[in-house]
C-alpha positions, 0 to 999 in steps of 0.5 A: 499499499505504501509503495502504491502511495510513493509511487502515485505521489511521484507520478502526479509530481511528474505529470504536465498538469501539475507542472502547469498548476505550479506554473500557474500557482505561481504566477497567480502568487505573483500577481496577488503579491503585485496587487497588494504592493500597490495596494499599499502604496496607494493607501500609504499616498492617500494617507488613512488617518480619519476613523471613516478612512481606516475602516475603509482600509479594513474593509479593502484588506479583508476582502483583497484576502478574502478574494485570495483564498477563494481563487486559492480554493479554486486552484486546489480544487481543480488540481484535486479532480484532475488528478483523482478522477483518472486515479483507478480508471487510467489504470483500467484503461491502459491495463498496467492494473493487470501488472499490479494486481498480479504481485501480492497486494489486494485491490483494497491496498491498491485503492487506498494507496492512491488515495494516500498518495493524491491526498497526501500530495493535495493536502500538502499543496493546500496548506502551502498554498494557503501558507503563501497567501497569508504571508504575502498579504500580512508580509507586503501588506505591512501595517497598512492592509495586514490583518490582526490573527492569532495563531489557533484562527489560522490554524483552525482555517488551514485544518478546515481548508485542507479538508476540501481537497481530501473530499474531493480526492475520495469521491474523485477516486470513488467515481474513477473506480466505476466510471471513465475518467471523462464521465468522473470528471464531469461529475465531479466537475458539476457537484463542485460547481453545485455546491458552491452555487448553493453555497452563494444562494444560501448566503443571499437567503440568508441576508434576505431572511428567505428561509427556501433559498437557505435549505437550497444552500444546506441541501447542497451543502449535505450533498458535496459539504465542500462549499461549507468547509470553505465557509467555515474556513473564513468563519475560523479565520476571520471570526465572523461568527460573533463580529458582525463588522468583520462578517461586513467586511469579507463582501461577497466571499462571507459566510452569513450562514455559518456552518455548524461545527458539526459539519466538520465531523459530517464531512470528515464522514462523508470523505470516510463513506465515499472512501468505502464506496470506493473500495466496494465498486472497484473490489466488484469491477471486473478489469 
């Protein structure tokens, strides 16, 4: 199992999609750093001294960080989807799996090795990307756009942030164990898009006090809890659960309807169930 995990890790790193993702990640971080640099220069020349100006500065700073985290979440999800939906299907299509299954290794060990290799790589990537966004924002921003975060806030936020690729990997491998790469990718991308649309609908419903819209968002979170984990991450990081001012500062990327802590446990169970289903489907599949 650990051999499969190690080889899966090396295989993903050697693929062109990973190289492209790394290049685009570097471009994204550079652009984000440049945006912060010029934002700092503008505020310094503007001279935010009054209370209103300082509040506007905090508003812009929070929204700038929220945008960075939102699009970094999208990059992590994209890499997770593209790498996981071919984990089993590509091995079957190329008949490489025949070589592996001839060895003293069970199908369960093979699949778990794939999940561990992919999950470990993507969790590490997500943690590094999250850290990169925070470091750029706090480092380049200095006293002008930096925000006051405690260690517990950052630790809780990054832990929740890393649950997103974990869920995507387990579900992607589950779909890959039964479908072709293309079909599994289409299904997972639709689920991912639907989850984020449902999350925005829930936030709008909470602000407008429309119960039907809120229920739509809750149902979409239960079907696919990736967006719920992103929203929970923002709650931990910006402490919006008890701070309406911080909530207002984040704009459209805020969490007006904060997911319950039980949702974290539900997400972990969701990933475990997806993994169990993947093992069952792969055992029964004729290769």
